[in-house]
C-alpha positions in Angstrom: -27.4 -72.9 1.0 -25.1 -70.1 -0.3 -23.3 -68.0 2.3 -25.2 -64.9 1.1 -28.5 -66.8 1.6 -27.5 -67.8 5.1 -26.7 -64.1 5.8 -30.2 -63.2 4.7 -31.6 -65.6 7.2 -29.9 -64.0 10.2 -32.1 -62.2 12.7 -35.4 -63.1 11.1 -38.0 -64.8 13.3 -40.0 -67.2 11.2 -43.4 -68.8 12.1 -45.6 -71.2 10.2 -49.4 -71.0 10.5 -52.6 -71.5 8.6 -53.9 -68.3 10.2 -51.2 -65.6 9.9 -53.1 -63.0 11.8 -53.7 -65.3 14.8 -50.1 -66.4 14.8 -48.9 -62.8 15.1 -51.4 -62.1 17.9 -50.2 -65.3 19.8 -46.6 -64.1 19.3 -47.4 -60.7 20.9 -49.4 -62.3 23.7 -46.3 -64.3 24.7 -44.8 -61.0 25.7 -47.3 -60.7 28.6 -45.0 -63.1 30.5 -42.2 -61.3 32.4 -40.1 -64.5 32.2 -40.3 -64.5 28.4 -39.7 -60.8 28.3 -36.5 -61.4 30.3 -35.3 -63.5 27.4 -36.2 -60.8 24.8 -34.2 -58.2 26.7 -31.3 -60.6 27.5 -30.9 -61.3 23.7 -30.2 -57.6 23.2 -27.7 -57.2 26.0 -25.8 -59.3 28.5 -24.6 -56.5 30.8 -27.7 -55.8 32.8 -27.7 -56.8 36.4 -30.4 -59.4 37.5 -32.4 -56.7 39.3 -32.4 -54.3 36.4 -33.2 -57.1 34.0 -36.1 -58.3 36.2 -37.5 -54.7 36.6 -37.4 -54.1 32.8 -38.9 -57.5 32.0 -41.8 -56.9 34.4 -42.3 -53.4 33.0 -42.3 -54.7 29.4 -44.8 -57.5 30.2 -47.1 -55.0 31.9 -47.0 -52.5 29.0 -47.9 -55.3 26.5 -50.7 -56.5 28.7 -52.0 -53.0 28.9 -51.8 -52.6 25.1 -53.7 -55.9 24.6 -56.3 -54.8 27.2 -57.1 -51.8 25.0 -57.2 -53.8 21.8 -59.2 -56.7 23.1 -61.9 -54.5 24.5 -63.0 -54.5 20.8 -65.7 -51.8 21.0 -68.3 -51.6 18.3 -68.6 -47.8 18.3 -66.2 -46.0 16.0 -65.3 -43.3 18.6 -64.4 -46.0 21.2 -62.3 -47.9 18.7 -60.3 -44.9 17.8 -59.6 -44.1 21.4 -58.6 -47.7 22.3 -56.3 -48.0 19.3 -54.5 -44.8 20.2 -53.9 -45.9 23.8 -52.8 -49.3 22.6 -50.1 -47.7 20.4 -49.1 -45.5 23.3 -48.5 -48.6 25.4 -46.6 -50.3 22.6 -44.3 -47.3 22.3 -43.6 -47.5 26.0 -43.0 -51.3 25.8 -40.5 -50.7 22.9 -38.4 -48.3 25.0 -38.6 -50.5 28.1 -37.4 -53.4 26.0 -34.3 -51.5 25.0 -30.8 -52.4 26.3 -30.8 -49.0 28.1 -30.5 -49.9 31.8 -32.1 -46.6 33.0 -35.3 -46.9 30.9 -38.0 -48.6 32.8 -41.7 -47.7 33.6 -40.6 -45.0 36.0 -38.6 -43.3 33.2 -41.5 -43.7 30.8 -43.8 -42.1 33.3 -41.4 -39.1 33.7 -42.2 -38.3 30.1 -45.8 -39.2 29.9 -46.5 -37.0 33.0 -45.5 -34.0 30.8 -48.3 -34.9 28.3 -48.7 -36.7 25.0 -46.1 -34.5 23.3 -48.6 -33.6 20.4 -51.3 -31.1 19.9 -53.8 -30.2 17.3 -54.9 -26.9 15.6 -57.7 -25.9 13.2 -57.2 -23.7 10.2 -60.4 -21.6 10.0 -62.7 -22.0 7.0 -60.7 -25.0 5.6 -62.6 -28.3 5.4 -61.7 -31.2 7.7 -59.3 -33.0 7.5 -57.4 -30.6 5.2 -57.5 -27.8 7.8 -56.8 -30.0 10.8 -53.2 -29.9 11.8 -50.9 -31.7 14.3 -48.0 -30.1 16.1 -45.1 -31.8 17.9 -44.1 -30.3 21.2 -40.7 -30.2 22.8 -41.8 -32.1 25.9 -43.9 -35.1 26.6 -44.0 -38.7 25.4 -43.9 -38.2 21.7 -40.8 -36.0 21.7 -39.1 -38.4 24.0 -40.1 -41.4 21.9 -38.8 -39.8 18.7 -35.5 -38.9 20.4 -35.2 -42.6 21.5 -35.6 -43.6 17.8 -33.0 -41.2 16.7 -35.2 -38.4 15.3 -34.3 -34.8 16.3 -37.5 -32.8 16.2 -36.0 -29.5 17.6 -36.5 -27.6 14.4 -40.0 -28.9 13.9 -41.4 -28.9 17.4 -43.1 -26.1 19.4 -42.1 -24.9 22.8 -45.7 -24.4 23.7 -48.9 -25.6 22.2 -50.0 -23.3 19.3 -53.4 -21.9 20.0 -54.5 -19.9 16.9 -53.7 -20.4 13.2 -53.6 -16.7 12.6 -51.0 -16.1 15.3 -48.4 -18.3 13.5 -46.1 -17.0 10.8 -45.5 -19.0 7.6 -42.5 -20.7 9.1 -44.4 -21.9 12.1 -47.3 -23.0 10.0 -44.8 -25.1 8.0 -44.0 -27.0 11.2 -47.5 -28.4 11.3 -48.8 -31.5 9.5 -52.3 -31.7 8.2 -54.3 -34.9 8.9 -54.9 -35.2 5.2 -51.2 -35.4 4.5 -50.8 -38.0 7.2 -53.5 -40.2 5.7 -51.8 -39.7 2.3 -48.7 -41.4 3.7 -50.4 -44.6 4.8 -49.2 -47.2 2.2 -52.3 -49.3 2.5 -54.4 -46.3 1.4 -52.5 -45.6 -1.8 -55.2 -47.0 -4.1 -58.2 -45.3 -2.4 -57.0 -42.0 -0.9 -58.2 -40.1 -4.0 -61.6 -41.6 -3.7 -61.9 -40.7 0.0 -60.2 -37.3 0.1 -59.6 -36.2 -3.5 -55.8 -36.1 -3.1 -52.8 -38.0 -4.4 -50.9 -40.4 -2.2 -47.6 -39.5 -0.4 -46.6 -43.2 -0.3 -45.6 -44.9 -3.5 -45.6 -48.6 -4.6 -42.0 -49.2 -5.9 -40.1 -52.1 -7.4 -37.3 -53.2 -9.6 -37.9 -51.8 -13.1 -38.0 -54.2 -16.1 -35.5 -52.0 -18.0 -32.8 -53.2 -15.7 -33.2 -56.6 -17.4 -31.1 -55.2 -20.3 -28.1 -54.9 -18.0 -28.6 -57.1 -15.0 -30.7 -60.0 -13.7 -33.9 -59.5 -11.7 -33.3 -58.0 -8.3 -35.9 -57.4 -5.6 -35.9 -57.0 -1.8 -34.6 -60.2 -0.3 -32.8 -61.2 -3.5 -29.2 -62.4 -3.3 -28.3 -61.4 -6.9 -25.8 -58.5 -6.9 -25.9 -55.6 -9.2 -23.9 -56.2 -12.4 -24.2 -52.9 -14.1 -20.9 -51.0 -14.5 -20.6 -48.5 -11.6 -19.8 -44.9 -12.3 -17.8 -42.5 -10.0 -20.8 -41.9 -7.8 -21.9 -45.4 -7.3 -24.2 -47.9 -9.1 -27.5 -46.9 -10.7 -30.6 -49.0 -10.5 -33.8 -48.2 -12.3 -36.8 -48.1 -9.9 -40.4 -48.5 -11.1 -43.2 -46.5 -9.5 -46.7 -48.0 -9.9 -49.8 -45.8 -9.9 -51.9 -48.2 -7.8 -55.1 -46.6 -9.1 -54.0 -43.0 -8.4 -53.7 -40.3 -11.0 -50.0 -39.9 -10.6 -48.0 -37.8 -13.1 -44.2 -37.4 -13.6 -44.6 -33.7 -12.7 -46.2 -34.6 -9.4 -43.6 -37.3 -8.6 -40.8 -34.9 -9.4 -42.3 -32.3 -7.1 -41.9 -34.6 -4.1 -38.1 -34.4 -4.0 -37.7 -38.2 -4.0 -34.3 -39.9 -3.8 -35.4 -41.4 -7.2 -34.3 -39.1 -10.0 -35.0 -38.6 -13.7 -38.6 -39.8 -13.4 -40.3 -40.6 -16.7 -43.2 -42.5 -18.1 -43.0 -46.2 -19.1 -45.5 -48.2 -21.2 -45.6 -51.9 -21.1 -46.9 -53.0 -24.5 -47.6 -56.5 -23.3 -49.8 -55.6 -20.4 -50.9 -52.2 -21.7 -50.0 -50.8 -18.4 -48.5 -47.3 -17.8 -46.1 -46.7 -14.9 -43.1 -44.6 -14.1 -39.4 -45.3 -13.7 -36.5 -43.3 -12.3 -32.9 -43.8 -11.4 -31.5 -44.4 -8.0 -27.8 -44.3 -7.2 -26.4 -46.3 -4.3 -23.0 -47.6 -3.2 -21.2 -50.1 -5.4 -21.9 -53.7 -4.6 -25.0 -53.0 -2.5 -28.6 -53.7 -3.3 -30.9 -50.8 -4.2 -33.4 -51.6 -1.4 -30.7 -51.4 1.2 -30.5 -47.7 0.8 -34.2 -46.8 0.6 -36.5 -47.0 3.6 -39.2 -49.3 2.3 -42.3 -50.8 3.9 -44.5 -53.7 3.0 -47.6 -55.4 4.6 -50.3 -57.8 3.7 -52.3 -54.8 2.6 -49.7 -53.0 0.5 -46.9 -53.7 -1.9 -43.3 -52.6 -1.3 -43.7 -48.8 -0.7 -41.7 -45.7 -0.1 -43.3 -43.2 2.3 -42.4 -39.6 1.6 -40.7 -38.4 4.8 -41.8 -35.7 7.2 -40.4 -34.0 10.3 -36.7 -34.7 10.4 -36.9 -37.5 7.8 -39.5 -39.7 9.5 -41.1 -42.4 7.3 -41.8 -44.8 10.2 -45.3 -46.3 9.7 -45.7 -46.8 13.4 -45.1 -43.2 14.2 -47.5 -42.3 11.3 -50.3 -44.3 12.8 -49.5 -43.0 16.3 -50.0 -39.4 15.1 -53.1 -40.1 13.1 -54.8 -41.9 16.0 -53.8 -39.1 18.5 -55.3 -36.5 16.2 -58.6 -38.5 15.9 -58.7 -39.1 19.6 -58.8 -35.3 20.1 -61.7 -35.1 17.7 -63.6 -37.8 19.4 -63.1 -36.4 22.9 -63.2 -32.7 22.5 -64.9 -31.7 19.2 -68.5 -33.1 19.4 -69.9 -30.9 16.5 -67.1 -32.0 14.1 -67.5 -35.6 15.2 -71.2 -35.4 14.6 -70.5 -34.2 11.0 -68.1 -37.1 10.5 -70.5 -39.7 11.8 -73.8 -38.5 10.4 -73.3 -35.3 8.4 -71.6 -33.9 5.4 -68.2 -35.5 6.3 -69.5 -39.0 6.3 -66.9 -39.9 3.7 -64.3 -39.4 6.5 -66.2 -41.9 8.6 -65.9 -44.4 5.7 -62.2 -43.6 5.5 -61.8 -44.1 9.3 -63.6 -47.5 9.2 -61.3 -48.6 6.4 -58.3 -47.3 8.2 -59.0 -49.0 11.4 -59.1 -52.4 9.6 -55.6 -51.7 8.4 -54.5 -50.7 11.9 -55.8 -53.9 13.5 -54.0 -56.0 10.9 -50.6 -54.3 10.6 -49.8 -52.9 14.0 -49.5 -56.3 15.8 -46.6 -57.4 13.6 -45.0 -54.0 13.9 -45.3 -54.2 17.6 -43.6 -57.6 17.8 -40.8 -56.4 15.5 -40.2 -53.2 17.4 -40.1 -54.9 20.8 -37.9 -57.8 19.8 -35.8 -55.8 17.3 -36.1 -58.7 14.9 -38.2 -58.9 11.6 -41.1 -61.3 11.9 -42.1 -63.5 9.0 -45.1 -65.8 9.0 -45.6 -68.3 6.2 -48.4 -70.8 5.4 -47.6 -74.5 5.7 -46.4 -76.0 2.5 -45.5 -72.6 0.9 -42.2 -72.1 -0.8 -40.9 -69.9 2.0 -42.1 -72.1 4.9 -39.2 -73.8 6.8 -39.0 -77.5 6.2 
């Protein structure tokens, strides 16, 4: 094995299983043991005292058990499923912080923030159809604000001191601090190919890859590849051509350019062999690095390699995205019975179909994200006998 290949293997947890989903759930369930949680935290830091390490390990195991308790209740009703998934994610976010090397963060510290509320609120824009006119605000107190701060996101310029009550009381600047539920769904990578069908809007996550035009100047390069860039660098760095694939959406170069992407000079490409139209743009990155090292990318079993258009202080974290969406829907389920009726049985039944689709995604992608966030190590599960399975 080449040294560069060995480097690529560092800090990746690999499992082999016929049933990938079951293997991930089993990995998460191991974290219900405080003894095993002690090993997870010890791997991150060696400076914690035995008492602190024990307290954090017990807190981590409890938070994971609590999250699994919500998940494994497995209610049939859509409203109950939305609520249990939100509270499961809430517990996972607590577990992630308790698992950190920070000696002062334990369940008591988590409670200090959760006692101040969820840290999010919702607001309706009058006479605008749901979910276009249903907005989420971040607050400067409570769990969400604390969690984002822990992750390194400063929400001061986007968050509200107090919960906004009426749309008409906000000036345009304050309205700009809100996120519509529609725009949140548009960012879910696994919904790229169907979001137009459900809501009539284009996605805000994009399937990207290494453009074929690079073949003229360098060999194939993709996430995980060990082939370096060979194109001559300019004074600003190296340039790689990135492909953007429509994924069934009616993308245009004008729309893509309006998103202020880090990918520049976007134009249309036509593959005469496959008769397929897509887009390409240029991306400049440091000399000698791979292009994908400098773009925040995401991939799951339900989506190709994707770029999520950032929001609030540059957030493109899929876990946070799901956290906000599920919070917003939990408010609808609990406090807006007329709207919830329209979603389940009325003129908004297309939203019900979207939510049912979305929850399948949540149940299949969140467990892996949970494991990776708690351990701090990427998790990869391969089928026996596959090329990537360990031998």
